[in-house]
N, CA, C and O atoms as a Tripos MOL2 file, in Angstrom:
@<TRIPOS>MOLECULE
protein
  272   271    68     0     0
PROTEIN
NO_CHARGES

@<TRIPOS>ATOM
      1 N          23.6570   23.3920   49.4780 N.3       1 UNK1
      2 CA         22.2880   23.5450   49.1970 C.3       1 UNK1
      3 C          21.5930   23.3470   50.1830 C.2       1 UNK1
      4 O          22.0390   22.6730   51.1110 O.2       1 UNK1
      5 N          20.2100   23.9380   50.2250 N.am      2 UNK2
      6 CA         19.1670   23.8610   51.3540 C.3       2 UNK2
      7 C          18.2650   22.6280   50.9870 C.2       2 UNK2
      8 O          17.8160   22.4600   49.8530 O.2       2 UNK2
      9 N          18.0540   21.8350   51.9730 N.am      3 UNK3
     10 CA         17.1950   20.9990   51.5690 C.3       3 UNK3
     11 C          15.7200   20.9520   51.7970 C.2       3 UNK3
     12 O          15.4200   20.5400   52.9180 O.2       3 UNK3
     13 N          14.8420   21.2320   51.1100 N.am      4 UNK4
     14 CA         13.3900   21.3120   51.0630 C.3       4 UNK4
     15 C          12.4430   20.8780   50.8710 C.2       4 UNK4
     16 O          13.0020   20.0370   50.1670 O.2       4 UNK4
     17 N          11.3140   20.5700   50.8000 N.am      5 UNK5
     18 CA         10.3920   19.6540   50.3630 C.3       5 UNK5
     19 C          10.1920   19.1180   49.0050 C.2       5 UNK5
     20 O           9.5970   18.0990   48.6540 O.2       5 UNK5
     21 N          11.0890   20.4150   48.0040 N.am      6 UNK6
     22 CA         10.2820   20.6340   46.9250 C.3       6 UNK6
     23 C          11.6390   19.7190   46.0860 C.2       6 UNK6
     24 O          11.3580   19.1140   45.0520 O.2       6 UNK6
     25 N          13.0530   19.6910   46.6160 N.am      7 UNK7
     26 CA         14.0840   18.2090   46.3250 C.3       7 UNK7
     27 C          13.5000   16.9240   46.2290 C.2       7 UNK7
     28 O          13.3280   16.1810   45.2630 O.2       7 UNK7
     29 N          13.1900   16.7990   47.6080 N.am      8 UNK8
     30 CA         12.3300   15.4460   48.0070 C.3       8 UNK8
     31 C          11.1830   15.1450   46.9640 C.2       8 UNK8
     32 O          11.0150   14.1440   46.2680 O.2       8 UNK8
     33 N          10.4950   16.2230   47.0550 N.am      9 UNK9
     34 CA          9.0850   15.2890   46.5200 C.3       9 UNK9
     35 C           8.8560   15.7990   45.1210 C.2       9 UNK9
     36 O           7.8320   15.3340   44.6210 O.2       9 UNK9
     37 N           9.4820   16.5670   44.4100 N.am     10 UNK10
     38 CA          9.2540   16.4460   43.0850 C.3      10 UNK10
     39 C          10.6400   17.0460   42.6130 C.2      10 UNK10
     40 O          11.1750   18.1530   42.6730 O.2      10 UNK10
     41 N          11.0060   15.6790   42.0660 N.am     11 UNK11
     42 CA         12.5790   15.2410   40.9860 C.3      11 UNK11
     43 C          12.3530   15.8850   40.4250 C.2      11 UNK11
     44 O          11.2780   16.4770   40.3380 O.2      11 UNK11
     45 N          13.5760   16.0450   39.6530 N.am     12 UNK12
     46 CA         13.7590   17.2390   37.7360 C.3      12 UNK12
     47 C          13.1160   15.5900   37.4540 C.2      12 UNK12
     48 O          13.1560   14.4630   37.9480 O.2      12 UNK12
     49 N          12.1580   16.7940   35.6150 N.am     13 UNK13
     50 CA         11.8080   15.8930   35.0470 C.3      13 UNK13
     51 C          13.3550   15.1200   33.9070 C.2      13 UNK13
     52 O          14.1970   15.9250   33.5060 O.2      13 UNK13
     53 N          13.4590   14.1010   33.6570 N.am     14 UNK14
     54 CA         14.2550   13.5070   33.1920 C.3      14 UNK14
     55 C          13.8240   13.0820   31.2930 C.2      14 UNK14
     56 O          12.8040   12.5590   30.8460 O.2      14 UNK14
     57 N          14.9910   13.5380   30.6110 N.am     15 UNK15
     58 CA         14.7610   14.1790   29.4410 C.3      15 UNK15
     59 C          14.6690   12.7620   28.7150 C.2      15 UNK15
     60 O          15.0600   11.7700   29.3290 O.2      15 UNK15
     61 N          14.0650   12.6230   27.1800 N.am     16 UNK16
     62 CA         13.3680   11.0320   27.1170 C.3      16 UNK16
     63 C          14.6870   10.6450   26.5730 C.2      16 UNK16
     64 O          14.8140    9.5360   26.0530 O.2      16 UNK16
     65 N          15.7850   11.5580   26.6590 N.am     17 UNK17
     66 CA         16.8810   10.3050   25.9910 C.3      17 UNK17
     67 C          17.5790    9.5420   27.6610 C.2      17 UNK17
     68 O          18.0160    8.4030   27.8230 O.2      17 UNK17
     69 N          17.4860   10.3730   28.4190 N.am     18 UNK18
     70 CA         17.7990    9.8770   30.3090 C.3      18 UNK18
     71 C          16.6070    8.9170   30.5520 C.2      18 UNK18
     72 O          16.7490    8.0720   31.4350 O.2      18 UNK18
     73 N          15.8080    8.9480   30.0730 N.am     19 UNK19
     74 CA         14.4790    8.0520   30.4390 C.3      19 UNK19
     75 C          14.6640    6.4040   29.4800 C.2      19 UNK19
     76 O          14.2450    5.4140   30.0790 O.2      19 UNK19
     77 N          15.3410    6.1610   27.8970 N.am     20 UNK20
     78 CA         15.7040    5.6940   27.5230 C.3      20 UNK20
     79 C          17.1800    5.0860   27.8700 C.2      20 UNK20
     80 O          17.4230    3.9110   27.5970 O.2      20 UNK20
     81 N          18.2280    5.9900   28.5250 N.am     21 UNK21
     82 CA         19.0830    5.3950   28.6930 C.3      21 UNK21
     83 C          18.9010    4.1990   30.1370 C.2      21 UNK21
     84 O          19.4440    3.1180   30.3670 O.2      21 UNK21
     85 N          17.7750    5.0970   30.9720 N.am     22 UNK22
     86 CA         17.5470    4.0910   32.2630 C.3      22 UNK22
     87 C          17.1120    3.3260   32.0650 C.2      22 UNK22
     88 O          17.7050    2.2870   32.3550 O.2      22 UNK22
     89 N          15.7530    3.2220   31.4240 N.am     23 UNK23
     90 CA         15.2390    1.9610   31.1740 C.3      23 UNK23
     91 C          16.2450    0.4340   30.3290 C.2      23 UNK23
     92 O          16.2960   -0.7880   30.4710 O.2      23 UNK23
     93 N          16.9250    1.5480   29.4120 N.am     24 UNK24
     94 CA         17.7590    0.3900   28.8360 C.3      24 UNK24
     95 C          18.3010   -0.6080   29.8330 C.2      24 UNK24
     96 O          18.2480   -1.8290   29.9780 O.2      24 UNK24
     97 N          19.0100    0.7310   30.6510 N.am     25 UNK25
     98 CA         20.3490   -0.2140   31.9240 C.3      25 UNK25
     99 C          20.1560   -1.1680   32.5920 C.2      25 UNK25
    100 O          20.8430   -2.0970   33.0170 O.2      25 UNK25
    101 N          18.3120   -0.6100   32.7080 N.am     26 UNK26
    102 CA         17.0390   -1.5140   34.0020 C.3      26 UNK26
    103 C          16.8370   -3.2540   33.0980 C.2      26 UNK26
    104 O          16.8950   -4.3850   33.5820 O.2      26 UNK26
    105 N          16.5970   -2.8050   31.6670 N.am     27 UNK27
    106 CA         16.4980   -4.4820   31.4910 C.3      27 UNK27
    107 C          17.4900   -5.0840   31.1250 C.2      27 UNK27
    108 O          17.4870   -6.3010   30.9390 O.2      27 UNK27
    109 N          19.2750   -3.7670   30.8350 N.am     28 UNK28
    110 CA         20.0000   -5.1400   30.5930 C.3      28 UNK28
    111 C          20.6580   -6.0480   32.3790 C.2      28 UNK28
    112 O          21.2400   -7.0750   32.7280 O.2      28 UNK28
    113 N          20.0330   -4.7640   33.0070 N.am     29 UNK29
    114 CA         20.5980   -5.6160   34.4690 C.3      29 UNK29
    115 C          19.8150   -6.9540   34.7410 C.2      29 UNK29
    116 O          20.1700   -8.0230   35.2370 O.2      29 UNK29
    117 N          18.2790   -6.3720   34.0910 N.am     30 UNK30
    118 CA         17.0420   -7.9650   34.7440 C.3      30 UNK30
    119 C          17.8730   -9.3770   33.7650 C.2      30 UNK30
    120 O          18.1110  -10.5210   34.1540 O.2      30 UNK30
    121 N          18.1760   -8.6960   32.3220 N.am     31 UNK31
    122 CA         18.9060   -9.9830   31.7280 C.3      31 UNK31
    123 C          19.7390  -10.2890   31.9380 C.2      31 UNK31
    124 O          19.8610  -11.3350   32.5760 O.2      31 UNK31
    125 N          20.4800   -9.7880   31.6550 N.am     32 UNK32
    126 CA         21.7660  -10.1690   32.7920 C.3      32 UNK32
    127 C          21.4450  -11.4680   34.5920 C.2      32 UNK32
    128 O          21.5950  -12.6650   34.8370 O.2      32 UNK32
    129 N          21.0970  -10.5670   35.1530 N.am     33 UNK33
    130 CA         20.7650  -11.6040   36.0380 C.3      33 UNK33
    131 C          19.7050  -12.4110   35.6860 C.2      33 UNK33
    132 O          19.4220  -12.9380   36.7620 O.2      33 UNK33
    133 N          19.1680  -12.7140   35.1060 N.am     34 UNK34
    134 CA         18.2980  -14.1280   34.4570 C.3      34 UNK34
    135 C          19.3600  -15.0580   33.8740 C.2      34 UNK34
    136 O          19.3470  -16.2710   34.0850 O.2      34 UNK34
    137 N          20.2100  -14.4850   33.1900 N.am     35 UNK35
    138 CA         20.8600  -15.2500   32.4180 C.3      35 UNK35
    139 C          22.3450  -15.7390   33.2050 C.2      35 UNK35
    140 O          23.0170  -16.6250   32.6780 O.2      35 UNK35
    141 N          22.7550  -15.1510   34.3790 N.am     36 UNK36
    142 CA         23.3850  -16.1530   35.6220 C.3      36 UNK36
    143 C          22.7350  -17.3000   35.8450 C.2      36 UNK36
    144 O          23.1770  -18.4390   35.6890 O.2      36 UNK36
    145 N          20.9660  -16.7520   36.4590 N.am     37 UNK37
    146 CA         20.1840  -17.8080   37.1030 C.3      37 UNK37
    147 C          20.4600  -19.0240   36.0440 C.2      37 UNK37
    148 O          21.2580  -19.9110   36.3490 O.2      37 UNK37
    149 N          19.6900  -19.0370   34.6380 N.am     38 UNK38
    150 CA         20.1300  -19.4170   34.0120 C.3      38 UNK38
    151 C          21.3150  -20.4320   33.7430 C.2      38 UNK38
    152 O          21.4340  -21.5970   33.3640 O.2      38 UNK38
    153 N          22.0770  -19.4500   34.1120 N.am     39 UNK39
    154 CA         23.2710  -20.6700   33.4530 C.3      39 UNK39
    155 C          23.8440  -21.4800   34.6070 C.2      39 UNK39
    156 O          24.5750  -22.4610   34.4650 O.2      39 UNK39
    157 N          23.3770  -20.8920   35.9320 N.am     40 UNK40
    158 CA         23.8420  -21.5970   37.2910 C.3      40 UNK40
    159 C          23.1430  -23.0420   37.2500 C.2      40 UNK40
    160 O          23.7100  -24.0930   37.5480 O.2      40 UNK40
    161 N          21.8150  -22.9080   36.8290 N.am     41 UNK41
    162 CA         20.4190  -23.9420   36.9080 C.3      41 UNK41
    163 C          21.0920  -25.0420   36.0510 C.2      41 UNK41
    164 O          21.2940  -26.2040   36.4020 O.2      41 UNK41
    165 N          21.4450  -24.3980   34.7090 N.am     42 UNK42
    166 CA         22.2600  -24.8820   33.6850 C.3      42 UNK42
    167 C          23.0520  -26.3800   34.1440 C.2      42 UNK42
    168 O          22.6000  -27.5170   34.0100 O.2      42 UNK42
    169 N          24.1630  -26.0330   34.6290 N.am     43 UNK43
    170 CA         24.9500  -26.0390   35.2250 C.3      43 UNK43
    171 C          25.2320  -27.0630   36.5340 C.2      43 UNK43
    172 O          26.2250  -27.7020   36.8840 O.2      43 UNK43
    173 N          24.0020  -26.9230   37.0350 N.am     44 UNK44
    174 CA         23.5870  -27.9230   38.3650 C.3      44 UNK44
    175 C          22.9820  -29.0020   37.8700 C.2      44 UNK44
    176 O          23.2540  -30.0750   38.4090 O.2      44 UNK44
    177 N          21.9330  -28.9850   36.6260 N.am     45 UNK45
    178 CA         21.3750  -30.1310   36.2110 C.3      45 UNK45
    179 C          22.4190  -31.0900   35.4930 C.2      45 UNK45
    180 O          22.2410  -32.3060   35.5610 O.2      45 UNK45
    181 N          23.7400  -30.4530   34.6580 N.am     46 UNK46
    182 CA         24.6640  -30.8960   33.9410 C.3      46 UNK46
    183 C          24.5500  -31.5410   35.3030 C.2      46 UNK46
    184 O          23.5700  -32.1280   35.7630 O.2      46 UNK46
    185 N          25.6820  -31.3380   35.8440 N.am     47 UNK47
    186 CA         26.5620  -31.8210   37.0540 C.3      47 UNK47
    187 C          25.1320  -32.8650   37.5010 C.2      47 UNK47
    188 O          25.5430  -34.0250   37.4620 O.2      47 UNK47
    189 N          24.2570  -32.8520   37.7360 N.am     48 UNK48
    190 CA         23.5430  -34.0740   38.6070 C.3      48 UNK48
    191 C          23.1940  -35.5480   37.3070 C.2      48 UNK48
    192 O          23.1620  -36.7650   37.4860 O.2      48 UNK48
    193 N          22.9700  -34.6350   35.9510 N.am     49 UNK49
    194 CA         23.5060  -35.6610   35.0150 C.3      49 UNK49
    195 C          24.1880  -36.3150   34.7020 C.2      49 UNK49
    196 O          23.7970  -37.4160   34.3140 O.2      49 UNK49
    197 N          25.5370  -36.0080   34.6990 N.am     50 UNK50
    198 CA         26.4250  -36.7610   34.9160 C.3      50 UNK50
    199 C          27.0940  -37.7560   36.1430 C.2      50 UNK50
    200 O          28.1840  -38.3280   36.1620 O.2      50 UNK50
    201 N          26.2320  -37.7330   36.9370 N.am     51 UNK51
    202 CA         26.2010  -37.8680   38.2680 C.3      51 UNK51
    203 C          25.7050  -39.2720   38.2380 C.2      51 UNK51
    204 O          26.0710  -40.2290   38.9210 O.2      51 UNK51
    205 N          24.7980  -39.2010   37.3080 N.am     52 UNK52
    206 CA         23.6380  -40.7510   37.4070 C.3      52 UNK52
    207 C          25.0000  -41.3290   36.8090 C.2      52 UNK52
    208 O          26.0510  -40.9420   36.3000 O.2      52 UNK52
    209 N          24.0150  -43.0530   37.3640 N.am     53 UNK53
    210 CA         24.9460  -43.8750   37.1570 C.3      53 UNK53
    211 C          24.2790  -44.3630   35.5110 C.2      53 UNK53
    212 O          23.0480  -44.3390   35.5070 O.2      53 UNK53
    213 N          24.7840  -44.6980   34.4500 N.am     54 UNK54
    214 CA         24.7930  -44.5990   33.2520 C.3      54 UNK54
    215 C          24.1230  -46.0830   33.0000 C.2      54 UNK54
    216 O          25.0580  -46.7830   32.6110 O.2      54 UNK54
    217 N          23.1210  -46.7430   33.0390 N.am     55 UNK55
    218 CA         22.2740  -48.2060   32.5240 C.3      55 UNK55
    219 C          22.6710  -48.5330   31.4360 C.2      55 UNK55
    220 O          22.3990  -48.0220   30.3500 O.2      55 UNK55
    221 N          23.5910  -49.7370   31.7570 N.am     56 UNK56
    222 CA         23.9530  -50.3390   30.2120 C.3      56 UNK56
    223 C          22.5740  -51.0690   30.0470 C.2      56 UNK56
    224 O          21.7680  -51.6260   30.7930 O.2      56 UNK56
    225 N          22.7120  -50.7510   28.4860 N.am     57 UNK57
    226 CA         21.6410  -51.1050   27.5700 C.3      57 UNK57
    227 C          22.2600  -52.8560   27.0440 C.2      57 UNK57
    228 O          23.4150  -53.0590   26.6710 O.2      57 UNK57
    229 N          21.4990  -53.6140   27.1130 N.am     58 UNK58
    230 CA         21.5620  -55.0380   26.9940 C.3      58 UNK58
    231 C          21.5830  -54.4040   25.0740 C.2      58 UNK58
    232 O          20.8800  -53.4570   24.7180 O.2      58 UNK58
    233 N          22.5450  -55.1910   24.0790 N.am     59 UNK59
    234 CA         22.7030  -55.0390   22.7960 C.3      59 UNK59
    235 C          21.5200  -55.9210   21.8850 C.2      59 UNK59
    236 O          21.4360  -57.1440   21.9980 O.2      59 UNK59
    237 N          20.8300  -55.3110   21.1830 N.am     60 UNK60
    238 CA         19.9680  -55.0590   20.4010 C.3      60 UNK60
    239 C          20.1080  -56.8810   19.4020 C.2      60 UNK60
    240 O          21.0680  -57.3220   18.7700 O.2      60 UNK60
    241 N          19.1510  -57.3200   19.5770 N.am     61 UNK61
    242 CA         19.4390  -58.9680   18.7610 C.3      61 UNK61
    243 C          19.5320  -58.2480   17.2630 C.2      61 UNK61
    244 O          18.9770  -57.1490   17.2790 O.2      61 UNK61
    245 N          19.9720  -58.5230   16.2640 N.am     62 UNK62
    246 CA         19.7690  -58.1010   15.4310 C.3      62 UNK62
    247 C          18.7590  -59.2690   14.1370 C.2      62 UNK62
    248 O          19.1950  -60.3000   13.6260 O.2      62 UNK62
    249 N          18.0390  -58.9420   14.0220 N.am     63 UNK63
    250 CA         17.4030  -60.0110   13.1220 C.3      63 UNK63
    251 C          17.9870  -60.5880   11.7700 C.2      63 UNK63
    252 O          18.6900  -59.7290   11.2370 O.2      63 UNK63
    253 N          17.9440  -61.4580   11.2290 N.am     64 UNK64
    254 CA         18.3260  -61.4650    9.9910 C.3      64 UNK64
    255 C          17.6670  -61.6460    8.7710 C.2      64 UNK64
    256 O          16.9200  -62.5920    8.5220 O.2      64 UNK64
    257 N          18.0480  -60.4080    7.7460 N.am     65 UNK65
    258 CA         16.8260  -60.2050    6.6240 C.3      65 UNK65
    259 C          16.8370  -61.4910    5.5880 C.2      65 UNK65
    260 O          17.8180  -61.9940    5.0420 O.2      65 UNK65
    261 N          15.6170  -61.8240    5.4950 N.am     66 UNK66
    262 CA         14.9840  -62.6640    4.7460 C.3      66 UNK66
    263 C          15.6620  -62.2160    3.1180 C.2      66 UNK66
    264 O          15.4350  -61.0780    2.7060 O.2      66 UNK66
    265 N          16.4680  -63.1680    2.2840 N.am     67 UNK67
    266 CA         16.1290  -62.2260    0.7100 C.3      67 UNK67
    267 C          15.2560  -63.0500    0.0350 C.2      67 UNK67
    268 O          15.0000  -64.2300    0.2740 O.2      67 UNK67
    269 N          14.7980  -62.2940   -0.8760 N.am     68 UNK68
    270 CA         13.4970  -63.2050   -2.0980 C.3      68 UNK68
    271 C          14.0980  -63.5360   -3.2320 C.2      68 UNK68
    272 O          13.4670  -64.1090   -4.1210 O.2      68 UNK68
@<TRIPOS>BOND
     1     1     2 1
     2     2     3 1
     3     3     4 2
     4     3     5 am
     5     5     6 1
     6     6     7 1
     7     7     8 2
     8     7     9 am
     9     9    10 1
    10    10    11 1
    11    11    12 2
    12    11    13 am
    13    13    14 1
    14    14    15 1
    15    15    16 2
    16    15    17 am
    17    17    18 1
    18    18    19 1
    19    19    20 2
    20    19    21 am
    21    21    22 1
    22    22    23 1
    23    23    24 2
    24    23    25 am
    25    25    26 1
    26    26    27 1
    27    27    28 2
    28    27    29 am
    29    29    30 1
    30    30    31 1
    31    31    32 2
    32    31    33 am
    33    33    34 1
    34    34    35 1
    35    35    36 2
    36    35    37 am
    37    37    38 1
    38    38    39 1
    39    39    40 2
    40    39    41 am
    41    41    42 1
    42    42    43 1
    43    43    44 2
    44    43    45 am
    45    45    46 1
    46    46    47 1
    47    47    48 2
    48    47    49 am
    49    49    50 1
    50    50    51 1
    51    51    52 2
    52    51    53 am
    53    53    54 1
    54    54    55 1
    55    55    56 2
    56    55    57 am
    57    57    58 1
    58    58    59 1
    59    59    60 2
    60    59    61 am
    61    61    62 1
    62    62    63 1
    63    63    64 2
    64    63    65 am
    65    65    66 1
    66    66    67 1
    67    67    68 2
    68    67    69 am
    69    69    70 1
    70    70    71 1
    71    71    72 2
    72    71    73 am
    73    73    74 1
    74    74    75 1
    75    75    76 2
    76    75    77 am
    77    77    78 1
    78    78    79 1
    79    79    80 2
    80    79    81 am
    81    81    82 1
    82    82    83 1
    83    83    84 2
    84    83    85 am
    85    85    86 1
    86    86    87 1
    87    87    88 2
    88    87    89 am
    89    89    90 1
    90    90    91 1
    91    91    92 2
    92    91    93 am
    93    93    94 1
    94    94    95 1
    95    95    96 2
    96    95    97 am
    97    97    98 1
    98    98    99 1
    99    99   100 2
   100    99   101 am
   101   101   102 1
   102   102   103 1
   103   103   104 2
   104   103   105 am
   105   105   106 1
   106   106   107 1
   107   107   108 2
   108   107   109 am
   109   109   110 1
   110   110   111 1
   111   111   112 2
   112   111   113 am
   113   113   114 1
   114   114   115 1
   115   115   116 2
   116   115   117 am
   117   117   118 1
   118   118   119 1
   119   119   120 2
   120   119   121 am
   121   121   122 1
   122   122   123 1
   123   123   124 2
   124   123   125 am
   125   125   126 1
   126   126   127 1
   127   127   128 2
   128   127   129 am
   129   129   130 1
   130   130   131 1
   131   131   132 2
   132   131   133 am
   133   133   134 1
   134   134   135 1
   135   135   136 2
   136   135   137 am
   137   137   138 1
   138   138   139 1
   139   139   140 2
   140   139   141 am
   141   141   142 1
   142   142   143 1
   143   143   144 2
   144   143   145 am
   145   145   146 1
   146   146   147 1
   147   147   148 2
   148   147   149 am
   149   149   150 1
   150   150   151 1
   151   151   152 2
   152   151   153 am
   153   153   154 1
   154   154   155 1
   155   155   156 2
   156   155   157 am
   157   157   158 1
   158   158   159 1
   159   159   160 2
   160   159   161 am
   161   161   162 1
   162   162   163 1
   163   163   164 2
   164   163   165 am
   165   165   166 1
   166   166   167 1
   167   167   168 2
   168   167   169 am
   169   169   170 1
   170   170   171 1
   171   171   172 2
   172   171   173 am
   173   173   174 1
   174   174   175 1
   175   175   176 2
   176   175   177 am
   177   177   178 1
   178   178   179 1
   179   179   180 2
   180   179   181 am
   181   181   182 1
   182   182   183 1
   183   183   184 2
   184   183   185 am
   185   185   186 1
   186   186   187 1
   187   187   188 2
   188   187   189 am
   189   189   190 1
   190   190   191 1
   191   191   192 2
   192   191   193 am
   193   193   194 1
   194   194   195 1
   195   195   196 2
   196   195   197 am
   197   197   198 1
   198   198   199 1
   199   199   200 2
   200   199   201 am
   201   201   202 1
   202   202   203 1
   203   203   204 2
   204   203   205 am
   205   205   206 1
   206   206   207 1
   207   207   208 2
   208   207   209 am
   209   209   210 1
   210   210   211 1
   211   211   212 2
   212   211   213 am
   213   213   214 1
   214   214   215 1
   215   215   216 2
   216   215   217 am
   217   217   218 1
   218   218   219 1
   219   219   220 2
   220   219   221 am
   221   221   222 1
   222   222   223 1
   223   223   224 2
   224   223   225 am
   225   225   226 1
   226   226   227 1
   227   227   228 2
   228   227   229 am
   229   229   230 1
   230   230   231 1
   231   231   232 2
   232   231   233 am
   233   233   234 1
   234   234   235 1
   235   235   236 2
   236   235   237 am
   237   237   238 1
   238   238   239 1
   239   239   240 2
   240   239   241 am
   241   241   242 1
   242   242   243 1
   243   243   244 2
   244   243   245 am
   245   245   246 1
   246   246   247 1
   247   247   248 2
   248   247   249 am
   249   249   250 1
   250   250   251 1
   251   251   252 2
   252   251   253 am
   253   253   254 1
   254   254   255 1
   255   255   256 2
   256   255   257 am
   257   257   258 1
   258   258   259 1
   259   259   260 2
   260   259   261 am
   261   261   262 1
   262   262   263 1
   263   263   264 2
   264   263   265 am
   265   265   266 1
   266   266   267 1
   267   267   268 2
   268   267   269 am
   269   269   270 1
   270   270   271 1
   271   271   272 2
@<TRIPOS>SUBSTRUCTURE
     1 UNK1         2 RESIDUE 1 A UNK
     2 UNK2         6 RESIDUE 1 A UNK
     3 UNK3        10 RESIDUE 1 A UNK
     4 UNK4        14 RESIDUE 1 A UNK
     5 UNK5        18 RESIDUE 1 A UNK
     6 UNK6        22 RESIDUE 1 A UNK
     7 UNK7        26 RESIDUE 1 A UNK
     8 UNK8        30 RESIDUE 1 A UNK
     9 UNK9        34 RESIDUE 1 A UNK
    10 UNK10       38 RESIDUE 1 A UNK
    11 UNK11       42 RESIDUE 1 A UNK
    12 UNK12       46 RESIDUE 1 A UNK
    13 UNK13       50 RESIDUE 1 A UNK
    14 UNK14       54 RESIDUE 1 A UNK
    15 UNK15       58 RESIDUE 1 A UNK
    16 UNK16       62 RESIDUE 1 A UNK
    17 UNK17       66 RESIDUE 1 A UNK
    18 UNK18       70 RESIDUE 1 A UNK
    19 UNK19       74 RESIDUE 1 A UNK
    20 UNK20       78 RESIDUE 1 A UNK
    21 UNK21       82 RESIDUE 1 A UNK
    22 UNK22       86 RESIDUE 1 A UNK
    23 UNK23       90 RESIDUE 1 A UNK
    24 UNK24       94 RESIDUE 1 A UNK
    25 UNK25       98 RESIDUE 1 A UNK
    26 UNK26      102 RESIDUE 1 A UNK
    27 UNK27      106 RESIDUE 1 A UNK
    28 UNK28      110 RESIDUE 1 A UNK
    29 UNK29      114 RESIDUE 1 A UNK
    30 UNK30      118 RESIDUE 1 A UNK
    31 UNK31      122 RESIDUE 1 A UNK
    32 UNK32      126 RESIDUE 1 A UNK
    33 UNK33      130 RESIDUE 1 A UNK
    34 UNK34      134 RESIDUE 1 A UNK
    35 UNK35      138 RESIDUE 1 A UNK
    36 UNK36      142 RESIDUE 1 A UNK
    37 UNK37      146 RESIDUE 1 A UNK
    38 UNK38      150 RESIDUE 1 A UNK
    39 UNK39      154 RESIDUE 1 A UNK
    40 UNK40      158 RESIDUE 1 A UNK
    41 UNK41      162 RESIDUE 1 A UNK
    42 UNK42      166 RESIDUE 1 A UNK
    43 UNK43      170 RESIDUE 1 A UNK
    44 UNK44      174 RESIDUE 1 A UNK
    45 UNK45      178 RESIDUE 1 A UNK
    46 UNK46      182 RESIDUE 1 A UNK
    47 UNK47      186 RESIDUE 1 A UNK
    48 UNK48      190 RESIDUE 1 A UNK
    49 UNK49      194 RESIDUE 1 A UNK
    50 UNK50      198 RESIDUE 1 A UNK
    51 UNK51      202 RESIDUE 1 A UNK
    52 UNK52      206 RESIDUE 1 A UNK
    53 UNK53      210 RESIDUE 1 A UNK
    54 UNK54      214 RESIDUE 1 A UNK
    55 UNK55      218 RESIDUE 1 A UNK
    56 UNK56      222 RESIDUE 1 A UNK
    57 UNK57      226 RESIDUE 1 A UNK
    58 UNK58      230 RESIDUE 1 A UNK
    59 UNK59      234 RESIDUE 1 A UNK
    60 UNK60      238 RESIDUE 1 A UNK
    61 UNK61      242 RESIDUE 1 A UNK
    62 UNK62      246 RESIDUE 1 A UNK
    63 UNK63      250 RESIDUE 1 A UNK
    64 UNK64      254 RESIDUE 1 A UNK
    65 UNK65      258 RESIDUE 1 A UNK
    66 UNK66      262 RESIDUE 1 A UNK
    67 UNK67      266 RESIDUE 1 A UNK
    68 UNK68      270 RESIDUE 1 A UNK
């Protein structure tokens, strides 16, 4: 195939189905990368939270309930 300026600067028109498939593919790729980043961040925060020392809470004093 000879390479001409028409092949470089005038891409073939895509059918509506091809455009929809391309859009869907790109959207799925973006969503997958965002989900992976969110999962990574969640795991990091969970690890940090579990690494923290849990402060011991003093036992609450139970007040006697007065009977009437």
